[in-house]
C-alpha positions as CSV (number, residue, x, y, z in Angstrom):
1,M,47.0,12.1,43.4
2,A,43.8,11.2,45.3
3,E,42.1,14.3,43.9
4,S,43.0,13.3,40.3
5,R,41.6,9.8,40.9
6,R,38.3,11.2,42.2
7,R,38.0,13.5,39.1
8,L,38.6,10.5,36.8
9,A,36.0,8.4,38.6
10,V,33.4,11.2,38.3
11,M,34.1,11.6,34.6
12,L,33.8,7.8,34.0
13,M,30.6,7.7,35.9
14,G,29.2,10.5,33.8
15,I,30.1,8.7,30.6
16,I,28.5,5.5,31.8
17,L,25.3,7.3,32.8
18,A,25.2,9.0,29.4
19,F,25.1,5.6,27.7
20,A,22.7,4.2,30.2
21,V,20.0,6.9,29.7
22,P,17.6,5.6,27.1
23,P,17.3,7.7,23.9
24,L,14.6,10.3,23.7
25,H,11.6,9.5,21.5
26,I,11.8,11.7,18.4
27,Q,8.7,13.4,17.4
28,A,8.3,13.2,13.6
29,G,6.0,15.4,11.5
30,S,2.4,16.3,12.0
31,A,-0.7,14.8,10.4
32,V,-4.4,15.8,9.9
33,I,-7.2,13.3,9.8
34,Q,-10.0,14.8,7.9
35,F,-13.6,13.6,7.4
36,T,-15.6,14.7,4.3
37,T,-18.8,13.6,2.6
38,A,-20.0,14.4,-0.9
39,E,-23.7,14.0,-0.1
40,Q,-25.5,17.3,0.5
41,E,-28.9,15.9,1.4
42,I,-29.3,12.9,3.6
43,Q,-32.6,11.2,4.3
44,K,-33.6,8.1,6.3
45,G,-32.8,5.0,4.2
46,D,-30.1,6.8,2.1
47,I,-26.7,5.2,1.6
48,F,-23.9,7.7,1.8
49,T,-20.1,7.7,1.9
50,V,-17.7,9.4,4.4
51,I,-14.2,10.0,3.1
52,C,-11.5,9.7,5.8
53,Q,-8.1,11.2,4.6
54,V,-4.9,11.1,6.6
55,T,-2.5,13.8,5.3
56,S,0.9,14.6,6.7
57,T,3.7,17.1,6.3
58,E,6.2,14.2,5.9
59,A,6.0,10.7,4.5
60,Y,4.7,8.1,6.9
61,L,4.6,4.3,6.8
62,D,1.8,3.0,9.0
63,T,-1.3,4.4,10.6
64,E,-3.9,3.0,13.0
65,F,-6.8,4.8,14.8
66,Q,-10.4,4.4,15.8
67,I,-13.5,6.3,14.4
68,E,-16.5,6.9,16.6
69,Y,-20.0,7.3,15.1
70,D,-23.6,7.3,16.1
71,A,-24.7,3.7,15.7
72,E,-28.3,4.6,16.6
73,L,-28.5,6.9,13.6
74,V,-26.4,5.2,10.9
75,Q,-25.3,1.7,10.2
76,F,-21.8,0.9,8.9
77,L,-21.8,-1.1,5.6
78,N,-18.3,-1.4,4.1
79,G,-14.9,0.2,4.4
80,G,-12.6,-2.2,2.6
81,S,-10.0,-4.6,4.1
82,R,-8.3,-1.8,6.2
83,V,-11.5,-0.9,8.1
84,T,-13.1,-3.2,10.6
85,G,-15.7,-2.9,13.4
86,D,-19.3,-2.0,14.0
87,H,-21.7,-0.8,16.7
88,G,-20.3,2.7,16.8
89,I,-16.6,2.0,16.7
90,L,-14.5,1.4,13.6
91,T,-10.8,0.6,13.5
92,V,-8.7,1.8,10.6
93,S,-5.5,-0.2,10.4
94,S,-3.0,0.3,7.6
95,V,0.1,-1.4,9.0
96,G,2.9,-3.6,7.6
97,N,3.3,-1.4,4.6
98,E,6.5,-1.4,2.5
99,E,6.1,2.1,1.0
100,T,5.7,5.4,2.6
101,A,3.1,8.1,1.7
102,V,2.0,11.6,2.6
103,K,-1.7,10.9,2.1
104,K,-3.9,7.8,2.5
105,T,-7.7,7.7,1.9
106,F,-10.3,5.4,3.4
107,S,-13.8,5.3,2.0
108,L,-16.6,4.4,4.6
109,Q,-20.1,3.5,3.5
110,F,-23.1,4.0,5.8
111,V,-26.9,3.8,5.6
112,A,-29.0,6.4,7.4
113,N,-31.5,4.7,9.8
114,K,-32.9,7.4,11.9
115,K,-33.5,11.2,11.9
116,G,-30.9,13.2,13.7
117,S,-27.4,14.6,13.5
118,A,-24.8,11.8,13.0
119,V,-21.3,12.7,14.3
120,F,-18.1,11.2,12.9
121,Q,-14.8,11.8,14.8
122,V,-11.5,10.1,15.8
123,K,-11.6,8.3,19.2
124,G,-8.6,8.7,21.3
125,N,-5.1,9.2,19.9
126,A,-4.1,8.1,16.4
127,S,-0.9,6.1,15.8
128,I,1.0,7.5,12.7
129,R,4.6,6.4,12.4
130,D,7.4,6.7,9.9
131,E,9.9,4.0,8.8
132,E,12.0,4.4,11.9
133,G,9.1,4.1,14.2
134,N,8.9,7.9,15.1
135,S,5.4,9.0,16.0
136,F,3.5,11.9,14.2
137,S,1.4,14.4,16.1
138,S,-2.1,14.5,14.7
139,S,-5.3,16.5,14.7
140,S,-8.7,15.8,13.3
141,N,-12.1,17.5,12.5
142,R,-15.5,16.5,13.7
143,L,-18.1,15.9,10.9
144,V,-21.8,16.2,11.5
145,V,-24.3,14.8,8.9
146,G,-27.9,15.9,9.2
147,I,-30.5,13.2,8.6
148,Q,-34.2,14.0,7.8
149,K,-37.2,11.8,7.5
150,K,-37.9,10.2,4.2
151,G,-39.7,12.6,1.8
152,S,-39.1,15.7,4.0
153,A,-39.3,18.9,2.0
154,Q,-36.5,20.5,3.9
155,K,-33.3,18.5,4.4
156,Q,-30.4,19.4,6.5
157,T,-27.1,19.6,4.8
158,P,-24.0,18.0,6.5
159,A,-21.9,20.7,8.1
160,P,-18.7,20.3,10.2
161,T,-18.9,21.9,13.6
162,E,-15.3,23.1,13.5
163,P,-15.1,25.7,10.7
164,P,-11.3,26.0,10.4
165,R,-11.1,22.4,9.5
166,A,-14.4,22.1,7.7
167,T,-14.0,19.6,4.9
168,P,-14.9,20.8,1.4
169,V,-17.0,18.6,-0.9
170,P,-14.6,16.4,-2.9
171,I,-14.3,17.3,-6.6
172,L,-15.1,14.3,-8.7
173,S,-12.3,13.2,-11.0
174,D,-12.7,13.6,-14.8
175,N,-9.7,11.3,-15.5
176,N,-11.0,8.6,-17.9
177,K,-7.6,7.5,-19.2
178,L,-6.0,4.1,-18.9
179,K,-2.5,4.0,-17.5
180,D,-1.7,0.7,-19.3
181,L,-3.4,-1.9,-21.4
182,K,-2.2,-5.3,-22.4
183,T,-3.8,-8.1,-24.4
184,S,-3.4,-11.8,-25.2
185,A,-3.1,-11.0,-28.9
186,L,-0.3,-12.3,-31.2
187,D,0.5,-8.6,-31.9
188,F,-0.9,-5.3,-30.8
189,T,-0.2,-2.1,-32.7
190,P,0.8,0.7,-32.1
191,A,2.3,0.6,-28.6
192,F,-0.3,1.6,-26.1
193,N,-0.6,5.3,-25.2
194,G,-3.3,6.6,-22.8
195,G,-4.0,9.5,-25.2
196,R,-4.4,7.3,-28.3
197,D,-7.9,5.8,-28.8
198,R,-7.5,3.4,-31.8
199,Y,-5.5,0.1,-32.1
200,A,-5.2,-3.1,-34.1
201,A,-4.6,-6.7,-32.9
202,T,-4.4,-10.2,-34.3
203,V,-5.4,-13.4,-32.4
204,E,-4.9,-17.1,-33.1
205,H,-7.6,-19.1,-34.9
206,D,-8.4,-21.2,-31.8
207,A,-8.8,-18.0,-29.7
208,D,-12.4,-16.8,-29.6
209,T,-11.7,-14.4,-26.7
210,L,-9.3,-11.5,-26.4
211,F,-8.0,-11.4,-22.8
212,I,-7.4,-7.8,-21.7
213,S,-5.5,-6.6,-18.6
214,F,-5.7,-2.9,-17.7
215,Q,-4.9,-0.2,-15.2
216,T,-6.7,3.1,-14.9
217,E,-4.8,6.3,-14.2
218,D,-7.5,7.1,-11.5
219,E,-8.5,4.3,-9.2
220,T,-12.1,5.6,-9.1
221,A,-12.6,5.1,-12.8
222,R,-14.7,2.2,-14.1
223,V,-13.9,0.0,-17.1
224,Q,-16.3,-1.9,-19.4
225,L,-15.3,-4.3,-22.2
226,Q,-17.4,-4.9,-25.3
227,G,-16.9,-7.3,-28.2
228,N,-13.9,-9.1,-26.9
229,E,-15.7,-12.5,-26.8
230,N,-17.1,-14.9,-29.4
231,L,-14.7,-13.5,-32.0
232,K,-15.4,-14.5,-35.6
233,E,-12.8,-15.0,-38.3
234,G,-11.7,-11.7,-39.8
235,D,-12.1,-8.3,-38.2
236,N,-13.9,-7.8,-34.9
237,A,-14.6,-4.4,-33.1
238,V,-13.6,-4.5,-29.5
239,S,-14.2,-1.5,-27.2
240,V,-12.6,-0.6,-23.8
241,I,-14.9,2.0,-22.3
242,V,-13.5,4.0,-19.3
243,T,-15.9,6.1,-17.3
244,A,-14.5,8.7,-15.0
245,Q,-15.8,9.4,-11.5
246,N,-17.8,12.4,-12.8
247,G,-19.4,10.3,-15.6
248,E,-17.2,11.4,-18.5
249,R,-16.4,8.5,-20.9
250,R,-13.5,7.6,-23.2
251,T,-13.6,4.6,-25.6
252,Y,-10.4,2.8,-26.7
253,S,-11.3,1.0,-30.0
254,I,-9.4,-2.2,-31.0
255,T,-9.8,-3.8,-34.4
256,V,-9.2,-7.5,-33.6
257,T,-8.4,-9.8,-36.5
258,R,-9.0,-13.5,-35.8
259,E,-6.9,-15.9,-38.0
260,T,-8.5,-18.3,-40.4
261,A,-7.7,-22.0,-40.1
262,K,-5.4,-21.8,-43.2
263,E,-3.5,-18.8,-41.8
264,A,-3.0,-20.6,-38.5
265,Q,-1.7,-23.7,-40.3
266,E,0.7,-21.5,-42.3
267,R,2.0,-19.8,-39.2
268,T,2.5,-23.0,-37.2
269,G,3.9,-25.1,-40.1
270,G,0.8,-27.2,-40.5
271,E,0.7,-28.4,-36.9
272,P,-2.8,-29.1,-35.6
273,A,-4.4,-26.9,-33.0
274,G,-4.0,-28.1,-29.5
275,E,-6.7,-29.2,-27.1
276,D,-9.0,-26.5,-25.8
277,I,-8.5,-26.4,-22.1
278,S,-9.6,-22.8,-21.6
279,F,-11.7,-21.7,-18.6
280,A,-15.3,-20.6,-18.7
281,A,-16.6,-17.9,-16.4
282,A,-20.2,-17.5,-15.2
283,K,-22.1,-15.7,-12.4
284,D,-23.9,-17.9,-10.0
285,K,-26.2,-15.6,-7.9
286,N,-23.8,-13.2,-6.3
287,K,-20.7,-15.4,-6.9
288,I,-18.4,-15.6,-9.9
289,R,-17.2,-19.1,-10.8
290,L,-14.3,-20.2,-13.0
291,K,-14.6,-23.7,-14.5
292,N,-12.8,-26.2,-16.7
293,S,-12.5,-29.7,-15.4
294,Y,-12.5,-28.1,-11.9
295,D,-14.7,-25.6,-10.2
296,F,-13.2,-22.4,-8.6
297,E,-15.0,-19.5,-6.9
298,V,-13.6,-16.0,-7.5
299,L,-13.1,-14.2,-4.2
300,D,-13.0,-10.5,-3.4
301,P,-9.3,-9.5,-3.4
302,S,-10.0,-6.9,-0.6
303,G,-10.1,-9.9,1.7
304,L,-6.3,-10.5,1.2
305,K,-4.2,-9.3,4.1
306,E,-1.2,-8.7,1.8
307,V,-0.9,-8.2,-2.0
308,P,2.1,-10.1,-3.5
309,A,5.0,-7.8,-3.9
310,G,5.5,-6.5,-7.5
311,Y,1.8,-7.0,-8.5
312,V,-1.1,-4.6,-8.9
313,L,-4.8,-5.2,-9.0
314,S,-6.2,-5.3,-12.5
315,R,-9.1,-7.0,-14.2
316,I,-9.7,-9.4,-17.1
317,E,-12.9,-10.4,-18.7
318,V,-13.9,-14.0,-19.4
319,D,-17.3,-14.9,-21.0
320,G,-18.6,-11.4,-20.4
321,V,-17.7,-11.5,-16.7
322,Q,-15.0,-9.2,-15.2
323,I,-12.7,-11.0,-12.9
324,P,-10.2,-9.2,-10.6
325,A,-6.7,-10.3,-11.2
326,F,-3.2,-9.3,-10.1
327,T,-0.7,-8.5,-12.9
328,M,2.9,-7.6,-12.7
329,K,3.3,-3.9,-12.0
330,N,5.8,-3.2,-14.7
331,D,4.7,-5.9,-17.2
332,L,0.9,-6.2,-17.5
333,D,1.1,-8.6,-20.5
334,N,3.3,-11.0,-18.6
335,N,2.4,-14.6,-19.2
336,Y,1.4,-15.1,-15.6
337,L,-1.3,-13.4,-13.5
338,L,-2.7,-14.1,-10.1
339,M,-6.2,-14.7,-8.9
340,Y,-7.7,-15.0,-5.4
341,L,-9.9,-18.1,-5.5
342,K,-11.6,-20.7,-3.5
343,G,-10.2,-24.0,-4.8
344,P,-12.0,-27.4,-5.3
345,A,-11.0,-28.4,-1.8
346,G,-12.6,-25.3,-0.3
347,E,-9.4,-23.5,0.6
348,N,-9.0,-19.7,0.0
349,T,-5.6,-19.0,-1.7
350,I,-3.9,-17.2,-4.5
351,Y,-3.6,-19.1,-7.8
352,Q,-1.2,-18.4,-10.7
353,Y,-2.8,-18.5,-14.1
354,D,-0.7,-19.3,-17.2
355,R,-2.1,-17.5,-20.2
356,T,-0.2,-19.8,-22.6
357,E,-0.9,-23.2,-21.1
358,K,-4.2,-22.0,-19.7
359,T,-3.6,-23.7,-16.4
360,L,-4.0,-22.8,-12.7
361,Q,-1.6,-23.7,-10.0
362,R,-1.1,-22.6,-6.4
363,Y,1.0,-19.5,-6.1
364,T,4.1,-20.0,-4.1
365,G,6.0,-16.8,-4.8
366,T,8.3,-15.6,-7.6
367,M,11.6,-13.8,-8.0
368,V,9.6,-10.6,-8.0
369,D,8.8,-11.2,-4.3
370,K,12.4,-11.9,-3.5
371,V,13.7,-8.9,-5.4
372,N,11.3,-6.6,-3.8
373,R,11.9,-8.0,-0.3
374,S,15.7,-7.5,-0.9
375,E,15.2,-4.0,-2.1
376,G,13.1,-3.2,0.9
377,A,15.6,-4.8,3.3
378,E,18.4,-2.9,1.6
379,K,16.5,0.4,2.0
380,R,15.9,-0.3,5.7
381,H,19.4,-1.4,6.1
382,S,20.8,1.8,4.5
383,V,18.7,3.9,6.9
384,M,19.9,1.9,9.9
385,S,23.4,1.9,8.7
386,V,23.5,5.8,8.8
387,S,22.4,5.7,12.4
388,N,24.8,3.0,13.3
389,Y,27.7,4.9,11.8
390,V,26.9,8.0,13.8
391,L,26.6,6.0,17.0
392,F,29.8,4.1,16.2
393,G,31.6,7.4,15.6
394,I,30.5,8.8,19.0
395,I,31.6,5.6,20.8
396,I,35.0,5.7,19.1
397,G,35.4,9.4,20.0
398,L,34.6,8.7,23.7
399,I,37.1,5.8,23.7
400,I,39.8,8.0,22.4
401,I,39.1,10.7,25.0
402,I,39.1,8.1,27.8
403,L,42.4,6.6,26.6
404,S,44.0,10.0,26.3
405,M,42.9,10.8,29.9
406,L,44.3,7.5,31.1
407,I,47.6,8.0,29.3
408,A,47.9,11.5,30.7
409,M,47.1,10.3,34.2
410,L,49.7,7.4,33.8
411,K,52.3,9.9,32.7
412,M,51.5,12.1,35.7
413,A,51.7,9.2,38.1
414,M,55.1,8.1,36.6
415,K,56.4,11.7,36.9
416,R,55.3,11.9,40.5
417,K,56.9,8.6,41.2
418,E,60.1,9.7,39.6
419,E,60.1,13.0,41.6
420,K,59.6,11.0,44.8
421,K,62.5,8.7,43.8
422,Q,64.8,11.6,43.2
423,I,63.9,13.2,46.5
424,S,64.5,9.9,48.2
425,E,67.9,9.5,46.6
426,G,68.8,13.1,47.4
427,Y,67.9,12.4,51.0
428,D,70.1,9.3,51.2
429,E,73.0,11.0,49.6
430,E,72.8,13.9,52.0
431,R,72.7,11.4,54.9
432,F,75.7,9.6,53.5
433,Y,77.9,12.6,53.5
434,R,76.7,13.7,56.9
């Protein structure tokens, strides 16, 4: 009996220790951090771009690492909102993301200040994690850019020092198509198709500007609008010119018909046109200002820490000035769009622009945010639920095993007790007859 108790104690202690041991950290996939540059000849004073690309075998959520460079030879200029630092050390931080990816690209702009060989490489270990917090292993190359004196006849071409991971020169994109295009017109025909170049639209009589929202298929493409302002009554030729990264151009032509005053009265039942409360846009030195009865400064959207869920960066043109604006991802012609502005009181915040009422108000969030947050939470919950179910199953199984053992031991103890009782009764009976 004592031996059985010792065995049970040992088994119970083993089970307790199994649960007490912390779970092992799971190593996720692997990733490569690769530096490339398109510039083949670098001279002192030249501005050049280094592309940093994080590619993985499996989808990852967040990444954060440091880049080391020769601050004596080159000066860091710009790297977008995800890249900060100076004086030889840059921090790339893409965290708090809601969607996973297998590739992320960061564009770093430098100016060459001194002759020499400028080295670009990852400093320390990179942090690359998936949705469950598992870390990726990572490797990276070392990029060397040769810098010559201004006007030197022979210029050194940049060459990586690690041939197996030497980065090829990026191929410039020839994609000059729009992914989507929406307008403030009363009607727009036919439905937009990136492969179709000609369209027709009609605007109200009191509208002398056609507001256009657009998305390019390739984020490196540039867009220029022509003829969409100072519309006259009748037909107007509006062009949306898309220039690919390699310089190839595509023109989307829109024949815009502005109503006459008589046509507007017939359409509205004779109601007079409303008060013109539209905004005017103008460039003031290096700043863009948006004015009606108030004065707003248009800010660089890259300064935003977080883009509102459900919105994508687009652009509209007002008075010949392109203004960055966020439009709903799945509904570019939605009545509302968002702008990052400095308000009359000097605060930097997101404003919501109403195309119909032509008003601005502080953005406080929409159902789009709530729906996206719910979807993200549901997704994370589903992933956690699977793990919880597995753990719960293991615990239930162990409980069943322990209970079975306890029941077996109880039965054994009762059997031994019964045997002792029978032996004792037999002994008393024998003594009685004796």
